[in-house]
TIGU-91294 format. One record per residue (C-alpha): x, z, y; residue number from 1. Coordinates in Angstrom, 1 decimal. Example, Ala and Ser with C-alpha at 12.3 -4.5 7.8 and 13.67 -1.06 7.14 Angstrom:
2
((12.3 7.8 -4.5) 1)
((13.7 7.1 -1.1) 2)
***
This chain:
398
((-4.4 27.1 27.1) 1)
((-2.3 24.5 25.3) 2)
((-4.2 21.6 23.7) 3)
((-3.0 18.7 21.6) 4)
((-3.0 15.1 22.8) 5)
((-6.4 13.4 22.7) 6)
((-5.2 11.0 20.0) 7)
((-5.1 14.0 17.5) 8)
((-8.9 14.2 17.6) 9)
((-9.2 10.6 16.4) 10)
((-7.5 11.3 13.0) 11)
((-7.5 14.0 10.4) 12)
((-4.8 15.1 8.0) 13)
((-4.1 12.5 5.3) 14)
((-6.5 13.0 2.4) 15)
((-3.7 13.3 -0.2) 16)
((-1.9 15.8 1.9) 17)
((-5.0 18.0 1.9) 18)
((-5.8 17.5 -1.7) 19)
((-2.2 18.1 -3.0) 20)
((-2.2 21.5 -1.2) 21)
((-5.5 22.3 -3.0) 22)
((-4.0 21.2 -6.3) 23)
((-0.9 23.3 -5.7) 24)
((-3.1 26.4 -5.1) 25)
((-5.0 25.7 -8.3) 26)
((-1.8 25.3 -10.2) 27)
((-0.5 28.6 -8.7) 28)
((-3.5 30.2 -10.4) 29)
((-2.6 28.6 -13.7) 30)
((-4.8 25.5 -13.6) 31)
((-2.2 23.0 -14.7) 32)
((-3.9 20.0 -13.0) 33)
((-3.0 16.5 -14.3) 34)
((-2.5 14.4 -11.2) 35)
((-3.7 10.8 -11.7) 36)
((-4.4 10.2 -8.0) 37)
((-1.1 9.4 -6.4) 38)
((0.7 6.1 -6.8) 39)
((4.2 7.6 -7.0) 40)
((6.1 5.8 -9.8) 41)
((7.5 8.3 -12.3) 42)
((10.0 5.8 -13.8) 43)
((13.6 5.8 -12.6) 44)
((15.4 3.1 -10.6) 45)
((18.0 0.9 -12.4) 46)
((21.3 2.6 -13.3) 47)
((23.1 0.2 -10.9) 48)
((20.9 1.4 -8.1) 49)
((21.7 5.0 -8.7) 50)
((25.4 4.3 -9.2) 51)
((25.6 2.4 -5.8) 52)
((24.1 5.4 -4.1) 53)
((26.3 8.0 -5.7) 54)
((29.5 5.9 -5.2) 55)
((28.8 5.5 -1.5) 56)
((27.9 9.2 -1.1) 57)
((31.3 10.3 -2.5) 58)
((33.2 8.2 0.1) 59)
((34.3 10.0 3.3) 60)
((33.6 7.1 5.6) 61)
((30.0 6.3 4.9) 62)
((28.1 9.1 6.5) 63)
((27.8 8.0 10.1) 64)
((24.9 6.3 11.9) 65)
((24.1 2.8 10.6) 66)
((22.9 -0.3 12.5) 67)
((19.3 -0.2 13.7) 68)
((18.7 -3.6 12.1) 69)
((20.2 -2.5 8.7) 70)
((23.5 -3.5 7.2) 71)
((24.1 -7.2 6.8) 72)
((24.3 -6.9 3.0) 73)
((20.7 -5.4 2.9) 74)
((19.2 -8.1 5.1) 75)
((20.9 -10.8 3.0) 76)
((19.6 -9.0 -0.1) 77)
((16.0 -9.2 1.1) 78)
((16.4 -12.8 2.1) 79)
((17.9 -13.7 -1.3) 80)
((15.0 -11.8 -3.0) 81)
((12.4 -13.8 -1.0) 82)
((14.1 -17.1 -1.9) 83)
((14.4 -16.3 -5.6) 84)
((11.0 -14.9 -6.3) 85)
((8.7 -16.3 -3.6) 86)
((10.4 -19.5 -2.6) 87)
((10.5 -18.4 1.0) 88)
((13.5 -19.0 3.2) 89)
((14.3 -16.2 5.7) 90)
((17.1 -16.0 8.2) 91)
((18.6 -12.6 7.3) 92)
((20.0 -12.1 10.9) 93)
((16.8 -12.8 12.7) 94)
((13.7 -12.8 10.4) 95)
((14.3 -9.7 8.3) 96)
((14.1 -6.1 9.5) 97)
((14.7 -3.2 7.0) 98)
((12.5 -0.2 7.4) 99)
((12.4 3.5 6.4) 100)
((9.4 2.6 4.2) 101)
((6.7 0.1 4.9) 102)
((4.3 2.9 6.0) 103)
((6.5 3.4 9.0) 104)
((6.4 -0.3 9.6) 105)
((2.6 -0.2 10.1) 106)
((3.2 2.1 13.1) 107)
((6.1 0.1 14.5) 108)
((4.0 -3.1 14.3) 109)
((0.9 -1.5 15.9) 110)
((3.0 0.0 18.8) 111)
((4.7 -3.4 19.4) 112)
((1.5 -5.4 19.6) 113)
((-1.6 -3.3 20.3) 114)
((-2.6 -2.0 23.8) 115)
((-5.4 0.6 24.1) 116)
((-8.7 -1.2 23.7) 117)
((-7.3 -4.2 21.8) 118)
((-9.1 -5.1 18.6) 119)
((-7.7 -4.6 15.1) 120)
((-9.3 -5.8 11.9) 121)
((-9.0 -3.4 9.0) 122)
((-10.4 -3.8 5.5) 123)
((-13.2 -1.7 4.0) 124)
((-12.1 -0.5 1.5) 125)
((-8.5 -0.4 2.5) 126)
((-5.3 1.6 2.8) 127)
((-6.3 4.5 5.1) 128)
((-3.1 4.2 7.2) 129)
((-4.3 0.9 8.6) 130)
((-7.2 2.8 10.2) 131)
((-5.4 6.0 11.2) 132)
((-2.6 4.2 12.9) 133)
((-5.0 1.9 14.7) 134)
((-6.8 5.0 16.0) 135)
((-3.5 6.6 17.1) 136)
((-2.5 3.6 19.3) 137)
((-6.0 3.5 20.9) 138)
((-7.2 0.3 19.3) 139)
((-10.8 -0.7 18.9) 140)
((-11.0 -0.7 15.1) 141)
((-13.2 -3.4 13.6) 142)
((-13.8 -3.2 9.9) 143)
((-14.3 -6.2 7.7) 144)
((-16.1 -5.9 4.4) 145)
((-14.5 -6.4 1.0) 146)
((-16.7 -6.5 -2.1) 147)
((-16.8 -7.5 -5.7) 148)
((-19.2 -10.4 -5.0) 149)
((-16.4 -12.1 -2.9) 150)
((-13.6 -11.0 -5.3) 151)
((-12.5 -8.4 -2.7) 152)
((-11.4 -11.2 -0.4) 153)
((-12.3 -11.4 3.3) 154)
((-15.4 -13.4 4.2) 155)
((-14.1 -15.4 7.1) 156)
((-17.5 -17.1 7.7) 157)
((-19.1 -13.7 8.1) 158)
((-16.5 -12.6 10.6) 159)
((-17.0 -15.7 12.7) 160)
((-20.8 -15.4 12.5) 161)
((-20.5 -11.8 13.8) 162)
((-18.4 -13.1 16.6) 163)
((-21.0 -15.8 17.5) 164)
((-23.8 -13.1 17.5) 165)
((-21.7 -11.0 19.9) 166)
((-21.4 -8.1 17.3) 167)
((-17.6 -8.3 17.5) 168)
((-15.1 -10.1 19.8) 169)
((-12.5 -11.9 17.9) 170)
((-10.9 -13.0 21.2) 171)
((-9.9 -9.4 21.8) 172)
((-8.4 -8.9 18.3) 173)
((-4.6 -8.7 18.1) 174)
((-4.0 -7.8 14.4) 175)
((-5.6 -8.2 11.0) 176)
((-4.4 -5.9 8.2) 177)
((-4.6 -7.2 4.6) 178)
((-2.8 -6.6 1.3) 179)
((-2.8 -8.6 -2.0) 180)
((-2.4 -7.6 -4.7) 181)
((-5.0 -5.3 -3.1) 182)
((-4.9 -1.6 -3.0) 183)
((-7.3 0.0 -3.9) 184)
((-9.3 -2.7 -5.7) 185)
((-6.6 -4.4 -7.8) 186)
((-7.8 -7.8 -6.6) 187)
((-5.0 -10.4 -6.7) 188)
((-4.1 -12.8 -3.9) 189)
((-3.9 -16.6 -4.2) 190)
((-2.4 -19.5 -2.4) 191)
((-5.8 -20.5 -1.2) 192)
((-6.6 -17.1 0.2) 193)
((-3.2 -17.0 2.0) 194)
((-3.8 -20.4 3.5) 195)
((-7.2 -19.3 4.7) 196)
((-5.7 -16.1 6.2) 197)
((-3.0 -18.2 8.1) 198)
((-5.7 -20.7 9.3) 199)
((-7.9 -17.8 10.5) 200)
((-5.0 -16.2 12.4) 201)
((-4.0 -19.4 14.0) 202)
((-7.5 -20.4 15.1) 203)
((-8.2 -17.1 16.7) 204)
((-4.6 -16.1 17.8) 205)
((-4.7 -13.0 15.5) 206)
((-1.5 -11.8 13.9) 207)
((-2.0 -11.5 10.2) 208)
((-0.2 -8.4 8.9) 209)
((0.1 -8.8 5.1) 210)
((1.3 -5.7 3.1) 211)
((2.9 -6.8 -0.1) 212)
((4.3 -3.9 -2.1) 213)
((2.5 -4.5 -5.5) 214)
((3.2 -8.1 -6.2) 215)
((5.5 -7.4 -9.2) 216)
((3.3 -4.7 -10.9) 217)
((1.3 -6.2 -13.8) 218)
((1.2 -9.5 -12.0) 219)
((2.6 -12.6 -13.6) 220)
((2.8 -14.8 -10.5) 221)
((4.2 -12.9 -7.4) 222)
((3.5 -14.7 -4.2) 223)
((4.1 -14.2 -0.5) 224)
((1.9 -15.2 2.4) 225)
((5.1 -16.5 4.1) 226)
((5.2 -19.3 1.5) 227)
((2.3 -21.0 3.4) 228)
((3.6 -23.7 5.7) 229)
((3.7 -22.4 9.3) 230)
((2.8 -18.8 8.2) 231)
((5.8 -17.3 10.1) 232)
((4.2 -18.4 13.4) 233)
((1.4 -15.9 13.0) 234)
((2.2 -13.6 10.1) 235)
((4.2 -10.5 9.5) 236)
((4.8 -9.4 5.9) 237)
((5.7 -5.9 4.9) 238)
((7.3 -5.2 1.6) 239)
((8.7 -2.1 -0.1) 240)
((11.1 -0.8 -2.7) 241)
((8.8 2.0 -3.7) 242)
((6.5 0.4 -6.3) 243)
((8.4 -2.5 -8.0) 244)
((11.7 -0.7 -8.0) 245)
((10.6 2.9 -8.7) 246)
((12.0 4.2 -5.4) 247)
((9.1 5.8 -3.6) 248)
((11.0 8.8 -2.3) 249)
((13.9 6.7 -1.1) 250)
((11.8 5.3 1.8) 251)
((13.2 1.8 1.9) 252)
((11.0 -1.1 3.0) 253)
((11.2 -4.2 5.1) 254)
((9.3 -6.7 7.2) 255)
((9.7 -10.4 7.7) 256)
((8.4 -12.7 10.4) 257)
((9.6 -15.1 13.1) 258)
((12.5 -14.0 15.3) 259)
((10.4 -13.2 18.3) 260)
((8.0 -10.9 16.5) 261)
((11.0 -9.1 14.7) 262)
((12.7 -8.6 18.0) 263)
((9.6 -7.0 19.6) 264)
((9.2 -4.7 16.6) 265)
((12.8 -3.7 16.8) 266)
((12.4 -2.5 20.3) 267)
((10.0 0.1 19.0) 268)
((11.8 0.9 15.8) 269)
((15.2 1.4 17.5) 270)
((13.6 4.1 19.7) 271)
((12.2 5.9 16.7) 272)
((15.0 6.2 14.1) 273)
((18.8 5.8 13.8) 274)
((19.0 3.7 10.7) 275)
((19.1 4.6 7.0) 276)
((22.0 6.2 5.2) 277)
((24.4 3.5 4.1) 278)
((24.2 4.6 0.5) 279)
((20.5 4.0 0.4) 280)
((21.0 0.5 1.8) 281)
((23.7 -0.4 -0.7) 282)
((21.6 1.0 -3.5) 283)
((18.7 -1.2 -2.4) 284)
((21.0 -4.2 -2.4) 285)
((21.7 -3.5 -6.1) 286)
((18.0 -2.9 -6.9) 287)
((17.0 -6.3 -5.3) 288)
((19.3 -8.0 -7.9) 289)
((16.9 -7.1 -10.7) 290)
((16.1 -9.9 -13.1) 291)
((12.9 -10.8 -15.0) 292)
((13.8 -8.4 -17.8) 293)
((13.7 -5.5 -15.4) 294)
((10.2 -6.3 -14.2) 295)
((9.0 -7.1 -17.8) 296)
((10.3 -3.8 -19.1) 297)
((8.5 -1.9 -16.3) 298)
((5.3 -3.8 -16.9) 299)
((5.4 -3.2 -20.6) 300)
((5.2 0.5 -19.8) 301)
((2.4 0.0 -17.3) 302)
((0.4 -2.2 -19.6) 303)
((0.3 0.5 -22.3) 304)
((-0.7 3.1 -19.7) 305)
((-3.4 0.8 -18.4) 306)
((-5.1 0.8 -21.8) 307)
((-5.4 4.6 -21.7) 308)
((-6.4 4.6 -18.0) 309)
((-9.3 2.3 -18.8) 310)
((-10.5 4.7 -21.5) 311)
((-10.3 7.6 -19.0) 312)
((-12.4 5.6 -16.5) 313)
((-15.0 4.8 -19.1) 314)
((-15.1 8.4 -20.2) 315)
((-16.0 9.6 -16.7) 316)
((-18.8 7.0 -16.4) 317)
((-17.2 4.1 -14.6) 318)
((-16.3 0.6 -15.6) 319)
((-13.0 -1.2 -14.5) 320)
((-12.7 -4.9 -14.3) 321)
((-10.3 -6.6 -16.7) 322)
((-8.6 -8.8 -14.1) 323)
((-6.9 -6.2 -11.9) 324)
((-3.2 -6.1 -11.0) 325)
((-1.0 -3.6 -9.3) 326)
((-0.4 0.1 -9.8) 327)
((-4.0 1.4 -10.0) 328)
((-7.3 0.7 -11.7) 329)
((-10.5 0.6 -9.6) 330)
((-13.7 1.3 -11.4) 331)
((-17.4 1.2 -10.4) 332)
((-19.6 4.2 -11.1) 333)
((-22.3 3.2 -13.6) 334)
((-24.8 6.0 -12.7) 335)
((-24.9 6.7 -9.0) 336)
((-27.6 9.4 -9.2) 337)
((-25.0 12.1 -8.6) 338)
((-24.6 11.0 -5.0) 339)
((-26.4 13.5 -2.7) 340)
((-26.0 15.7 0.3) 341)
((-23.4 13.5 1.8) 342)
((-21.3 13.3 -1.3) 343)
((-20.7 9.8 -2.8) 344)
((-21.1 9.1 -6.5) 345)
((-17.3 8.6 -6.8) 346)
((-16.6 11.9 -5.1) 347)
((-19.1 13.7 -7.3) 348)
((-17.4 12.4 -10.4) 349)
((-13.9 13.2 -9.1) 350)
((-14.9 16.7 -8.1) 351)
((-16.4 17.5 -11.5) 352)
((-13.4 16.1 -13.3) 353)
((-11.0 18.0 -11.1) 354)
((-12.7 21.4 -11.2) 355)
((-14.0 21.3 -14.8) 356)
((-11.3 19.2 -16.6) 357)
((-8.4 19.9 -14.3) 358)
((-7.7 16.2 -13.9) 359)
((-7.3 14.7 -10.4) 360)
((-8.7 11.2 -9.8) 361)
((-9.1 9.5 -6.4) 362)
((-12.6 9.0 -5.1) 363)
((-13.1 5.6 -3.6) 364)
((-14.8 6.9 -0.4) 365)
((-11.4 7.7 1.2) 366)
((-10.7 4.0 1.4) 367)
((-14.0 3.2 3.3) 368)
((-17.7 3.2 2.7) 369)
((-17.5 0.2 0.4) 370)
((-15.6 2.5 -2.0) 371)
((-18.3 5.2 -2.2) 372)
((-19.4 4.1 -5.7) 373)
((-15.8 3.7 -7.1) 374)
((-13.1 5.8 -8.6) 375)
((-9.3 5.0 -8.6) 376)
((-6.8 6.0 -11.2) 377)
((-3.0 5.7 -10.9) 378)
((-0.8 4.4 -13.7) 379)
((2.1 6.7 -12.6) 380)
((1.8 9.1 -15.5) 381)
((3.3 8.8 -19.0) 382)
((1.2 8.0 -22.1) 383)
((1.3 11.6 -23.3) 384)
((-0.1 12.9 -20.0) 385)
((-2.8 10.2 -19.9) 386)
((-3.8 11.0 -23.5) 387)
((-4.1 14.7 -22.6) 388)
((-6.2 13.8 -19.5) 389)
((-8.5 11.7 -21.7) 390)
((-8.9 14.6 -24.2) 391)
((-9.7 17.1 -21.5) 392)
((-12.4 14.8 -20.1) 393)
((-13.9 14.0 -23.5) 394)
((-14.1 17.7 -24.2) 395)
((-16.4 18.1 -21.2) 396)
((-19.1 16.2 -23.1) 397)
((-18.9 18.6 -26.1) 398)
***
C-alpha cells in the first residue's frame, strides 16, 4: 500500500485553498459570494511594467533559461530600491537574491538553515506559512505570543524568562520569523523594535527572518530591519512585488542579507527552480522605479476602501484599531459569547456572514490561537463591492 511521506501528516491543505474551493462550489449554485478574505491586489501594475513584459515577450531571443541569481538589472533594481526608500546599501552581486515570490523564499531559507529538531520561533498570530514550512522541514516549532497589550510586538523578556525556566531552549533555536508592518494585525514596526530584534538575534545566535511586503501600503514611513547597524550579520529580509506593486500573480520577490547567507540559500534555490522568465524580471525593474506619486495614488484608493471596511467590521460586531497599516484590517470581536463547541468567536461570525450574507471574511483563528477573537478583512475589493458587502450584512439585522 502506497503512503505519503511522514511530513504530510504534519500539515493540512492551506486554509484559503480549502475555503476558495467551498466558495467556488457556492458560486456554482448561484451564491455570488463577495470575497473579502484574500489579500490579492485588484489594482493593475504601472503601464511601464506591463509594457516591459510585453515588449520582452515579443522578442525571439528572450525565452530561454535565465540565471539562477536573476539578471543583473533586477538585482541592481532591488539594490537601488533599498537605497532610495530604506537608506540601506546592498551589494547587488552578493547580497540580493531574486525569488519566485517571497513565500517560496520561506521554504528556501528554512531548508538552508534548519535541521530536523532545530528550534524555530514563529509568531502567534502570524502568517500560517511560517508554521507549515517549519513543520515540513522537521523543526521544533516554538510559538511566541503577540497581543494588543504589547502593540503586537514580541516580548523578548518573556522569551528569555521561558528559557531560564527551562520551558524553551533558545540555544537550540536557528530562526525567528517576524513581519512588520504585521500581517494579520496591522501593527507597524519601528526603529526601536528592529534594533531589539537584531540585538536579540545576536545575543542568542538566532537568525532574524523579517518578512517586509507591506511597508508601502497605507504606511507613511517605510523602514527595513537592514537599516539597523550590523543587521546584515544576523538578519535576512524578504520583500515582494505582490502588494506594493500590484503584482501578486507575477510571483516576484527577493531576499537580502550578507553574502554568506545568500550563497547558502542559493544552493537550495538553484536546485528547486530554473529562474524567472526574463520578461518578468525586466518588468520588475520598471516597477521598482515607481516614484512617490505611484504609492500615493495607490494609497488614496486603499484609504477610501479602509473607511468602508471599518464600517463592515463594526457591522459584524467587531472593532478595528485606528492605527493599523498594511493591506488588511484586524478587528476584535466585542461579544465572544458565540464561541462554543470548538468554534472561536471570530470563526462563528465569519461563518454566519458567509452563509447568511454571502460575504467571506477571514477568521483570526487561522493565524494562531491569539487570533481566536478576531476577524480580518482585505482591502482588495473596490468601493462598490465593499458597499454591497456592507448592505448585505446590514440586511441581516432587519
